[in-house]
C-alpha positions as CSV (number, residue, x, y, z in Angstrom):
1,M,84.9,-39.7,131.0
2,S,87.9,-41.1,129.1
3,A,90.0,-38.3,130.6
4,A,89.1,-39.4,134.1
5,L,90.0,-43.0,133.2
6,E,93.3,-41.8,131.9
7,A,93.9,-39.9,135.1
8,S,93.1,-43.0,137.1
9,R,95.8,-45.0,135.2
10,M,98.3,-42.2,135.6
11,G,97.5,-42.0,139.4
12,V,98.3,-45.7,139.8
13,Q,101.5,-45.6,137.8
14,Q,103.1,-42.4,139.1
15,R,102.3,-42.1,142.8
16,P,100.3,-43.8,145.6
17,L,96.6,-43.5,145.9
18,A,95.2,-40.5,147.5
19,G,94.6,-42.4,150.8
20,E,91.1,-41.0,151.4
21,W,89.9,-44.5,152.1
22,Q,92.9,-45.9,154.1
23,A,92.6,-46.6,157.8
24,G,93.3,-43.6,160.0
25,T,92.1,-41.5,162.9
26,P,88.4,-41.8,163.6
27,A,86.3,-39.0,162.2
28,A,84.0,-36.8,164.2
29,A,80.8,-38.8,164.6
30,S,77.4,-37.6,163.3
31,R,74.0,-38.1,164.9
32,L,70.6,-39.0,163.3
33,E,67.3,-38.3,165.1
34,I,64.0,-39.8,163.7
35,G,60.7,-38.8,165.1
36,G,57.1,-39.5,164.1
37,L,58.1,-40.6,160.6
38,T,55.2,-41.8,158.4
39,L,55.8,-43.1,154.9
40,G,54.0,-44.8,152.2
41,Y,53.2,-45.0,148.5
42,G,50.3,-42.8,147.5
43,R,47.6,-43.3,150.0
44,R,48.9,-46.5,151.2
45,I,50.8,-46.1,154.5
46,I,53.6,-48.5,155.1
47,V,55.5,-47.1,158.0
48,R,53.5,-45.4,160.8
49,D,54.8,-42.9,163.3
50,C,58.3,-44.2,163.6
51,T,60.3,-42.8,166.4
52,L,63.7,-44.1,167.3
53,A,66.4,-43.6,169.8
54,S,69.0,-41.2,168.5
55,L,71.4,-43.0,166.1
56,A,75.0,-42.2,166.9
57,G,77.8,-42.0,164.4
58,G,80.4,-44.8,164.5
59,H,77.7,-47.4,165.1
60,I,75.7,-49.8,162.9
61,T,71.9,-50.0,163.3
62,A,70.3,-53.1,161.7
63,L,66.7,-53.0,160.5
64,L,65.1,-56.4,161.0
65,G,61.7,-57.9,160.4
66,P,59.7,-60.3,158.2
67,N,58.9,-59.6,154.6
68,G,56.6,-56.6,154.1
69,A,57.4,-55.1,157.6
70,G,58.5,-51.8,156.1
71,K,62.3,-52.0,156.3
72,S,63.1,-51.0,152.8
73,T,60.4,-48.4,152.9
74,L,61.9,-46.9,156.0
75,L,65.3,-46.8,154.4
76,R,64.0,-45.1,151.3
77,G,62.3,-42.5,153.4
78,L,65.5,-41.7,155.2
79,A,67.2,-41.3,151.8
80,G,64.5,-38.8,150.7
81,L,63.1,-41.1,148.0
82,L,59.5,-41.1,149.4
83,P,57.2,-38.3,150.6
84,A,57.4,-38.3,154.4
85,R,55.6,-36.8,157.4
86,G,57.7,-36.3,160.6
87,S,61.2,-35.4,161.3
88,V,64.7,-36.7,160.2
89,K,67.4,-34.5,161.8
90,L,71.1,-34.9,161.0
91,N,73.3,-33.1,163.5
92,G,70.3,-31.0,164.5
93,Q,69.4,-30.0,160.9
94,E,66.1,-31.1,159.5
95,M,66.4,-33.2,156.3
96,I,62.7,-33.5,155.5
97,G,61.8,-31.0,152.8
98,R,65.3,-30.7,151.4
99,S,66.1,-31.5,147.8
100,L,67.5,-34.9,146.9
101,E,70.7,-33.1,145.7
102,A,71.1,-31.3,149.1
103,R,70.4,-34.5,151.0
104,A,72.7,-36.6,148.9
105,R,75.6,-34.5,150.2
106,H,75.1,-36.0,153.6
107,I,73.1,-39.2,153.1
108,T,73.8,-42.0,150.6
109,Y,71.7,-45.0,149.8
110,M,72.5,-48.4,148.4
111,P,69.4,-50.2,146.9
112,Q,68.9,-53.9,146.9
113,S,70.2,-54.0,143.3
114,L,71.7,-51.6,140.8
115,P,69.6,-50.8,137.6
116,Q,69.9,-53.3,134.8
117,G,71.3,-52.4,131.4
118,V,73.6,-49.5,132.5
119,A,76.3,-49.1,129.9
120,L,79.0,-47.8,132.3
121,T,82.1,-49.2,133.8
122,V,82.5,-49.4,137.6
123,M,84.9,-46.5,137.5
124,E,82.7,-44.4,135.3
125,A,79.8,-44.9,137.7
126,L,81.8,-43.9,140.7
127,V,83.3,-40.8,138.9
128,G,79.9,-39.9,137.7
129,A,78.5,-40.1,141.2
130,L,81.2,-37.8,142.5
131,K,80.7,-35.3,139.7
132,A,77.0,-35.2,140.2
133,S,77.1,-34.9,143.9
134,P,80.5,-33.9,145.3
135,P,81.4,-35.2,148.8
136,G,81.1,-33.0,151.9
137,A,78.6,-30.5,153.2
138,G,80.0,-27.8,150.9
139,G,79.5,-29.9,147.8
140,L,82.6,-28.2,146.1
141,P,83.3,-29.7,142.6
142,V,86.0,-32.2,142.2
143,S,88.2,-32.5,139.1
144,G,88.2,-35.6,136.9
145,R,91.6,-36.6,138.3
146,E,90.6,-36.1,141.9
147,A,87.3,-38.1,141.3
148,A,89.3,-40.9,139.7
149,E,91.8,-41.1,142.5
150,L,89.1,-41.1,145.2
151,A,87.2,-43.8,143.3
152,L,90.4,-46.0,142.8
153,A,91.3,-45.6,146.5
154,L,88.0,-46.8,147.5
155,L,87.9,-49.7,145.0
156,E,91.4,-50.8,146.4
157,R,90.0,-50.6,150.0
158,L,87.0,-52.8,148.9
159,G,89.3,-55.3,147.1
160,I,87.6,-54.8,143.7
161,A,90.1,-52.5,141.9
162,H,90.3,-55.2,139.2
163,L,86.7,-54.4,138.3
164,A,87.4,-50.7,137.7
165,L,87.1,-50.9,133.8
166,V,84.5,-53.7,133.8
167,G,81.0,-52.7,132.6
168,L,78.2,-52.9,135.2
169,D,76.2,-55.0,132.9
170,R,79.0,-57.6,132.9
171,L,79.2,-58.0,136.7
172,S,78.0,-61.0,138.6
173,G,75.3,-60.6,141.3
174,G,77.9,-60.4,144.1
175,Q,80.1,-58.0,142.1
176,R,77.2,-55.7,141.5
177,Q,76.6,-55.6,145.2
178,M,80.2,-54.6,145.8
179,A,79.9,-51.9,143.0
180,G,76.7,-50.6,144.6
181,L,78.5,-50.4,148.0
182,A,81.3,-48.4,146.3
183,Q,78.8,-46.0,144.8
184,A,77.3,-45.4,148.3
185,L,80.6,-44.9,150.0
186,V,82.5,-42.8,147.3
187,R,80.9,-39.5,148.3
188,K,82.0,-39.9,151.9
189,P,78.6,-39.6,153.5
190,E,77.7,-38.8,157.1
191,V,74.8,-41.3,156.9
192,L,75.1,-44.6,155.0
193,L,71.9,-46.5,154.2
194,L,72.3,-50.1,152.9
195,D,69.4,-52.2,151.8
196,E,70.4,-55.9,152.0
197,P,74.1,-55.5,151.0
198,T,74.9,-59.1,151.5
199,S,71.9,-60.7,149.8
200,A,73.8,-61.8,146.6
201,L,77.1,-62.7,148.4
202,D,78.5,-66.0,149.5
203,L,79.5,-66.6,153.1
204,R,83.1,-65.3,152.7
205,Y,82.0,-62.0,151.1
206,Q,79.2,-61.5,153.5
207,L,81.7,-61.4,156.3
208,Q,84.1,-59.4,154.3
209,V,81.5,-56.7,153.5
210,M,80.1,-56.5,157.0
211,R,83.6,-56.3,158.5
212,L,84.5,-53.5,156.1
213,V,81.3,-51.6,156.7
214,Q,81.9,-51.9,160.4
215,Q,85.5,-50.6,160.1
216,L,84.5,-47.6,157.8
217,T,81.6,-46.8,160.1
218,R,84.0,-46.6,163.1
219,E,86.8,-44.8,161.2
220,K,84.6,-42.2,159.5
221,G,82.1,-41.7,162.3
222,L,79.2,-42.7,160.1
223,V,75.6,-43.3,161.0
224,T,75.1,-46.6,159.3
225,V,71.7,-48.1,158.9
226,V,71.5,-51.5,157.2
227,V,68.5,-53.7,156.3
228,L,69.4,-57.4,156.9
229,H,67.5,-60.7,156.7
230,D,70.3,-62.7,158.3
231,L,69.8,-62.4,162.1
232,G,73.3,-63.9,162.7
233,L,75.0,-61.1,160.8
234,A,72.9,-58.5,162.6
235,A,73.7,-60.0,166.0
236,R,77.4,-60.1,165.2
237,F,78.0,-56.7,163.5
238,A,75.2,-54.4,164.6
239,D,75.5,-52.1,167.7
240,H,71.8,-51.3,167.7
241,I,68.8,-53.4,166.5
242,V,65.4,-52.0,165.3
243,V,62.7,-54.7,164.6
244,L,59.8,-53.7,162.5
245,G,56.5,-55.6,162.1
246,D,53.5,-54.4,160.0
247,G,55.0,-50.9,159.6
248,T,55.6,-50.2,163.4
249,I,58.6,-50.6,165.7
250,C,58.2,-53.9,167.7
251,A,61.6,-53.8,169.5
252,E,64.7,-51.7,169.7
253,G,67.9,-51.8,171.6
254,E,71.3,-53.7,171.9
255,P,71.4,-57.1,170.1
256,E,71.4,-59.2,173.2
257,R,68.4,-57.3,174.7
258,T,66.4,-57.2,171.4
259,L,67.1,-60.6,169.8
260,T,65.1,-62.8,172.3
261,P,63.0,-65.9,171.9
262,A,59.9,-63.8,172.8
263,M,60.5,-61.3,170.2
264,L,61.2,-64.0,167.5
265,A,58.0,-65.7,168.5
266,E,55.9,-62.5,168.4
267,V,57.4,-60.9,165.2
268,Y,58.6,-63.9,163.1
269,G,56.2,-66.6,164.4
270,V,58.9,-69.1,165.2
271,S,60.1,-71.0,168.3
272,A,63.8,-70.2,168.6
273,R,66.8,-70.3,170.8
274,V,69.4,-67.5,171.3
275,E,72.7,-68.7,172.6
276,R,76.4,-67.7,172.6
277,C,78.8,-69.8,170.7
278,S,82.3,-70.8,171.9
279,H,83.6,-67.5,170.3
280,G,81.1,-65.5,172.3
281,H,78.9,-64.5,169.3
282,L,75.1,-64.6,169.6
283,Q,73.5,-67.5,167.6
284,I,69.9,-67.6,166.7
285,M,68.5,-71.0,166.0
286,A,64.8,-71.3,164.7
287,D,63.4,-74.7,165.8
288,A,59.9,-74.6,164.4
289,P,57.2,-72.4,163.0
290,L,54.5,-71.5,165.5
291,A,50.9,-72.5,164.8
292,G,49.0,-69.6,163.3
């Protein structure tokens, strides 16, 4: 890995970054179709017969719902990390039944937190991800120098290039979230799955991360599916909302049509108002819990 790190230093000193993660012409959009998806752990079913409207590339879908609703389970199922019944088609190609390696060429997943005690730097983790699962449908190998340049370009875009040689075990919670996002993005996926990417971030970085995810989703034509607890962030950045409750789909559609006082009462058990602020953003204000 030291050779890759040396290549990264040389790349910075001798010429501009590869530019793979700079703004540019929007990429061709992908499409994800989910039908009759059932997931669980052993005999315990968590998500039942999930069928969604076709998810278009270039758009963000937010998965919402109370704790235990099945949001993270659904995301893990889309990533291929759980046995599943049903259908998950990407651009017409069935993903169910494919190996994790084959699926990882198209779909990347960011968990709620990175594993603890990993003795790798941020750069080593990204280069390792690229070497283990090269980007693109063909999965052609990349050299250590190419991997380092791709990784550095992305870290620059994320604003965390200064963390390239810092060990993952030395990062703060927010920095680990950013490093996890980099690992999910570095393989240039067609589908990006993010499980609570803002949970450890302060307000500034919550907005920064969601704006960046939105920009990259548009530019690269990604199908982005993100689990969020903050309904305000979902209302502001998502194009499509899916609300889960007890493992089933309770509501789905555009934010304004989905985030309603009636839905919040039924699914979250709260009396709430949904209004637009002076900047035109939807605001969700929970006033009181409803009697059980």
